[in-house]
N, C-alpha and C positions, 0 to 999 in steps of 0.2 A: 765779873766779866770784862775784861778792858773792849773798851767802843771798837778799837779796830779790827777785834777776834768777833764780834757781834755783826760786824758789815761785813767780814770773809765769810760766817755760817748762814748769817741768813740773806746775804745780797743775792745770793745764787737764787733765791727763791722770789725775790721781792722787786718787783719792776718799779722802781722807784720814778720812772719820766710819766707815773701817773700825777704826779705833784705838777700844779701849773707853776709854767716859767714865769707867765706877766700875771700883773694885779698887784697887791699888797706885800714888798719884800719889805724882809729883816737882815739889815746891813750886816750885824754877827751872825745870827743864826738866820741862815736861808732855810728853807720847807724841808729839805732832805736831812741837812745836820739836824734841825729841830727834831725828826722823826725818830731818828736812830736815838739822840738821847732818848727823848722820851722810851723808846722800849727799853732801852738800858734800865732808865728808871724804873719801869712796872717790875721788869724781869729782877731786880736785884731788889730783893726787901727790906727797905729800911733807908732806900739813896733818897738823899735831899735834892730840893734843886740847887741847892748850893753845890754841892756832890757835883751834878749834870755839869754847873757852869766849871766847874774843876776839869770834867773829863773834857770837855772842851779846849779849854788852854791846854791840855795837854797833847791834841791831836793837834794844835794848830803848833804847836812847838816841834812837837815830831817832824811837821812838813819842813820845819826853817823858817816858818815866816813870823812874822813880828804879831806876840799876842795883842790884836785890839783891847782897850778896856773892856771887860766884861763883866754884867752883872746878874744878878739874880731874878731882876723886874724882866729885863729884859726876853732872857730867854723865857719865864712863863709868860708872857705875851706873845710871844712868838708860837709857844708851845698853844695857847687858848686859842689861834689862828690857824692851828693845822687842820686841814679840809675835809670835813665829814665825809664826803663822797672821795676821799683819795684815800682815807682811813680803812672805808668799808671795799674800796677795790684792792688794796693789799689783803683785807682781810680773805676775800672771796679769792684771790692768786692763791695765796698761802693755805686756805681748803681745799681747792683741786688739788695742788701739786699732794698734799699730805694725801689726800683720800687714791690717789692714784700709786702712795706707797703703804697705805696701810693694808694687815690682811682684811682678809673679805669675812672673816668672822669680826671682825671690830665695827663693821657699818653697823 
């Protein structure tokens, strides 16, 4: 699934401002971009870190911006620093949204 489609599909359910703005910053892979890349990687079987980096380059190119030097190590480091409390908050948001739309027999 293209990264932009993933963001459109799940973006209405996931409130990304839960990611802190201050603190450690990743120049090429900010926390929100890293989250979407990681989610895409997890949802697409067999996707490597290098494929995720290529997806990031495609998004940057589609925005008409110059593609900075991207490498797999930078993405892996950024992914490692996704705050657990933010990931848990996103999980909780998604759980609430799904619970409100699931049939009662599924509960």
